[in-house]
C-alpha positions in Angstrom: 11.4 149.4 21.2 13.2 148.0 18.1 14.2 151.5 17.0 15.6 152.3 20.5 17.5 149.0 20.6 19.1 149.7 17.3 20.1 153.1 18.5 21.6 151.7 21.6 23.6 149.2 19.6 24.9 151.9 17.3 25.9 154.0 20.3 27.6 151.0 22.0 29.6 150.3 18.8 30.6 154.0 18.5 31.9 153.9 22.0 33.6 150.5 21.6 35.5 151.4 18.5 38.0 153.4 20.5 38.5 156.8 21.9 38.4 158.8 18.7 34.9 160.2 18.0 32.8 158.1 15.8 30.3 160.6 14.4 29.4 159.4 10.9 27.7 156.3 9.5 26.9 155.8 5.8 27.7 159.5 5.0 25.5 161.0 7.7 25.6 161.6 11.4 25.1 158.4 13.3 21.4 157.6 14.0 20.4 160.2 11.5 17.9 157.8 9.8 16.3 157.1 13.2 15.3 160.8 13.5 12.1 162.6 12.5 12.0 163.6 8.8 8.8 165.6 9.2 7.5 167.9 11.9 4.5 165.7 12.2 6.8 162.8 13.3 7.6 164.7 16.5 5.3 164.4 19.6 2.2 166.6 19.3 0.1 167.9 22.2 -3.2 169.8 21.6 -2.1 170.6 18.0 1.3 172.0 19.1 4.5 170.3 18.2 6.0 169.1 21.5 9.5 167.6 21.0 11.7 166.6 23.9 15.1 168.3 23.5 16.4 166.2 26.4 16.1 163.1 24.3 19.1 162.8 22.0 17.1 161.5 19.0 14.6 164.3 19.3 17.2 167.0 19.6 19.0 165.5 16.6 15.6 165.5 14.8 15.3 169.3 15.3 18.6 169.7 13.4 17.4 167.3 10.6 14.2 169.4 10.2 16.1 172.7 10.1 18.6 171.5 7.6 15.8 170.0 5.4 13.8 173.2 5.6 16.8 175.5 4.6 18.6 173.3 2.0 16.6 174.8 -0.8 17.7 178.3 0.2 21.4 177.4 0.2 22.1 177.3 -3.6 24.9 179.9 -3.3 26.8 177.7 -0.8 28.1 175.2 -3.4 27.2 172.4 -5.7 27.1 169.6 -3.1 23.9 168.4 -1.5 25.5 168.8 1.9 26.8 172.4 1.9 24.4 173.7 4.5 26.5 175.3 7.3 24.1 174.0 10.0 25.6 170.5 9.5 28.3 171.3 12.1 25.7 171.4 14.9 24.3 167.9 14.6 27.8 166.5 14.2 28.9 168.4 17.3 25.9 166.9 19.2 26.8 163.4 18.1 30.3 163.9 19.3 29.0 165.0 22.7 26.9 161.9 22.9 29.5 159.3 21.9 32.2 160.9 24.1 29.9 160.7 27.2 29.5 164.4 27.6 25.7 164.5 27.5 25.4 162.1 30.5 24.8 163.2 34.1 28.3 164.3 35.3 27.2 164.2 39.0 26.5 160.4 38.9 23.2 161.0 40.6 21.2 159.5 37.8 21.8 157.0 35.0 20.8 159.6 32.4 23.0 159.2 29.3 24.6 156.0 30.5 24.6 152.6 28.7 23.3 151.1 32.0 20.5 153.6 32.1 18.9 155.6 29.2 21.7 156.2 26.6 19.5 158.6 24.6 18.9 160.8 27.7 20.6 164.3 27.7 21.1 165.3 31.3 20.0 168.8 32.4 23.0 168.7 34.7 25.4 168.3 31.8 27.3 171.6 31.0 27.8 170.3 27.4 24.1 169.5 27.0 23.2 172.9 28.3 25.5 174.7 25.9 24.1 172.6 23.1 20.6 173.6 24.1 21.4 177.2 23.1 22.3 176.2 19.6 19.5 173.7 19.0 16.3 174.7 20.8 16.6 178.4 20.1 17.3 178.2 16.3 14.5 175.5 16.1 12.0 177.8 17.7 13.1 180.7 15.5 12.9 178.5 12.4 9.3 177.6 13.3 8.4 181.2 14.0 9.7 182.2 10.6 7.4 179.7 8.9 10.3 177.5 7.6 8.9 174.4 9.3 5.5 174.8 7.8 2.5 177.2 7.9 1.3 178.0 11.4 3.5 175.4 13.0 3.6 176.1 16.8 6.3 174.6 19.0 6.4 174.1 22.8 9.5 172.1 23.9 9.2 169.6 26.7 11.2 170.1 29.9 11.8 167.7 32.8 9.6 168.2 35.8 10.9 170.7 38.2 13.4 172.2 35.7 12.7 175.9 35.1 16.0 177.4 33.8 15.4 176.6 30.1 13.0 178.6 27.8 10.6 176.4 25.9 8.7 178.6 23.5 9.6 181.3 21.0 8.0 184.0 23.2 9.7 182.7 26.3 13.1 182.6 24.7 12.6 186.0 23.1 11.8 187.4 26.6 14.9 185.7 28.3 17.4 186.0 25.4 16.2 188.7 23.0 19.5 189.1 21.2 19.9 185.4 20.6 16.4 185.1 19.1 16.9 188.2 17.0 20.1 186.9 15.5 18.5 183.6 14.5 15.5 185.4 13.1 17.9 187.5 11.0 19.7 184.4 9.7 16.5 182.7 8.6 15.2 185.9 7.1 18.5 186.4 5.4 18.3 183.0 3.8 15.0 183.9 2.2 16.3 187.2 1.0 19.4 185.7 -0.6 17.2 183.7 -3.0 16.1 186.9 -4.8 19.3 188.9 -4.2 21.2 190.1 -7.4 24.6 189.6 -5.7 27.0 187.0 -7.1 27.0 183.6 -5.3 30.4 184.2 -3.6 29.1 187.4 -1.9 25.7 185.7 -1.0 27.6 182.8 0.5 29.8 185.1 2.6 26.8 187.1 3.8 24.9 184.0 4.7 27.8 182.6 6.7 28.2 185.9 8.4 24.6 185.8 9.6 24.9 182.2 10.6 28.0 182.6 12.7 26.7 185.8 14.2 23.7 183.8 15.4 25.7 180.8 16.6 28.2 182.9 18.5 25.5 185.0 20.1 23.9 181.7 21.3 27.3 180.4 22.5 28.0 183.6 24.5 24.5 183.4 26.0 25.3 179.9 27.2 27.4 181.5 29.9 24.1 180.9 31.8 25.3 177.2 32.0 28.4 178.0 34.1 27.0 176.7 37.3 26.9 173.2 35.7 30.8 173.1 35.4 31.3 172.0 39.0 31.4 168.2 38.6 34.1 168.2 35.9 37.9 167.8 36.3 40.0 170.9 35.9 41.5 169.3 32.7 38.0 168.9 31.2 37.1 172.5 32.1 40.3 173.8 30.5 39.4 171.9 27.3 35.9 173.3 27.5 37.2 176.8 27.7 39.7 176.3 24.8 36.9 174.7 22.8 34.8 177.8 23.3 37.8 180.0 22.5 38.4 178.1 19.2 34.9 179.1 18.0 36.0 182.7 18.0 38.5 182.0 15.3 36.2 179.7 13.3 33.3 182.2 13.4 35.5 185.2 12.4 36.7 183.3 9.3 33.1 182.5 8.5 34.0 178.8 8.3 31.7 176.9 5.9 30.7 174.2 8.3 29.2 171.8 5.7 29.0 168.1 6.4 32.4 167.1 5.0 34.4 169.9 6.6 32.6 169.7 9.9 33.3 166.0 10.2 37.0 166.6 9.5 37.2 169.1 12.4 35.0 167.3 14.9 36.4 163.8 14.5 39.8 164.7 16.2 38.1 166.1 19.3 38.7 164.0 22.5 36.5 160.9 22.5 36.0 160.8 26.2 35.7 163.2 29.1 39.1 164.3 30.3 40.5 163.2 33.7 42.5 165.4 36.1 45.8 163.6 35.3 45.4 163.9 31.5 48.1 166.0 29.8 48.1 166.5 26.1 49.9 165.7 23.8 50.8 162.7 26.0 47.4 161.1 26.8 48.1 157.4 26.1 44.6 156.2 25.4 43.8 159.1 23.0 44.8 159.1 19.4 47.7 161.2 18.0 45.0 163.4 16.3 43.1 163.9 19.5 46.3 164.8 21.4 47.3 167.2 18.6 43.9 168.9 18.7 44.0 169.3 22.5 47.6 170.7 22.3 46.7 173.2 19.6 43.5 174.3 21.4 45.5 174.8 24.6 48.2 176.7 22.9 45.6 179.1 21.2 43.9 179.7 24.5 47.1 180.3 26.4 48.5 182.7 23.8 45.3 184.6 23.9 45.4 184.8 27.7 49.1 186.0 27.6 48.1 188.6 25.1 45.1 189.6 27.2 42.7 188.8 24.4 45.0 190.2 21.8 45.3 187.0 19.6 41.5 186.8 19.1 41.3 190.5 18.4 44.2 190.3 15.9 42.5 187.4 14.2 39.1 189.2 14.0 40.8 192.3 12.6 42.5 190.3 9.9 39.3 188.6 8.8 38.2 191.8 7.1 37.3 190.7 3.6 36.1 187.7 1.6 39.7 187.1 0.5 41.3 187.2 3.9 38.5 185.0 5.4 39.3 182.4 2.7 42.9 182.5 3.7 41.9 182.3 7.4 39.9 179.1 6.8 42.8 177.5 5.0 45.1 178.4 7.9 42.8 177.0 10.5 42.6 173.7 8.6 46.4 173.6 8.5 46.8 174.5 12.2 44.3 172.0 13.5 44.8 169.1 11.1 48.4 169.3 10.1 50.8 168.4 13.0 53.7 169.8 11.0 52.3 173.3 10.8 54.5 175.6 12.9 52.3 177.3 15.5 55.1 179.8 16.2 54.5 181.3 12.7 50.8 182.1 13.4 51.3 185.5 14.9 53.4 186.8 12.0 51.0 185.4 9.4 48.0 187.0 11.2 49.9 190.4 11.3 50.7 190.1 7.7 47.1 189.4 6.8 45.9 192.3 8.9 48.0 194.8 7.0 46.0 194.1 3.8 42.8 195.3 5.5 
């Protein structure tokens, strides 16, 4: 009870501190120290690990366990202790929680609300559903690969009457074979990299390629969540679409989503659910950084639509080598974080990069 009270206080403070996303505390995602550090800290039923991914702390725990299990295989990623590319996923989950996006959007329950259970992730939340595909599925794959311990078996909890989510490795493999195969390939690739004779920069690029391939396959499969979009405003849905669209650029550039870089990109995301009347970059109760991010996301999505998918295709074509992907990552950082960066120059820069392929 004391632990839950502390978590609620942390969440209340994060929400109170303003609209900007508060996702870090003492150099880690908020509430990180309240999560499970060992698989045995999770609920167990009949000798099978039985975490509840519809509880925020337990879903966050799944990320902590995966990061802890793979850190020793990430030597090629860089000298810092927090270079693991999986850091972007728990920070994204924290942003969804503090911005209210994991709560029940229908208002039918108090799931996810400060007046109800603030640690509850609603099965009606589109955001919570999309997050399931990049949390539950890699966790089950990591357990299957042996990274979480010898012979660790996992069966995820699911609310009574809910049948749309897979809960075991075999169940997910049957429903989403490509998703599970990609996560299996990522975890197997991490093991193989430790004995590979390739130089570290090539190992790093290969690992990031496998990681983003798995994450984007999960994200594309989350189209299964589409029916849950109904309760949201058209403005929020437009942002959700542009948020998904932005991942196409980040993944093609093989962005190294370590702790520091991920925090830098996630913090400027809108700190609340958008209302029908919201219009970036002129949303009064959002920060200049949040307004800028929304405006850039919208511009990228609209340009891609005007070009009938051409902008994303051009970007992918230009991300053809380790060198161009490095340039691409630098450009994304300028585009999203520097308001003075001229978006009008993006097309010519991408075209120029593509000619070097």
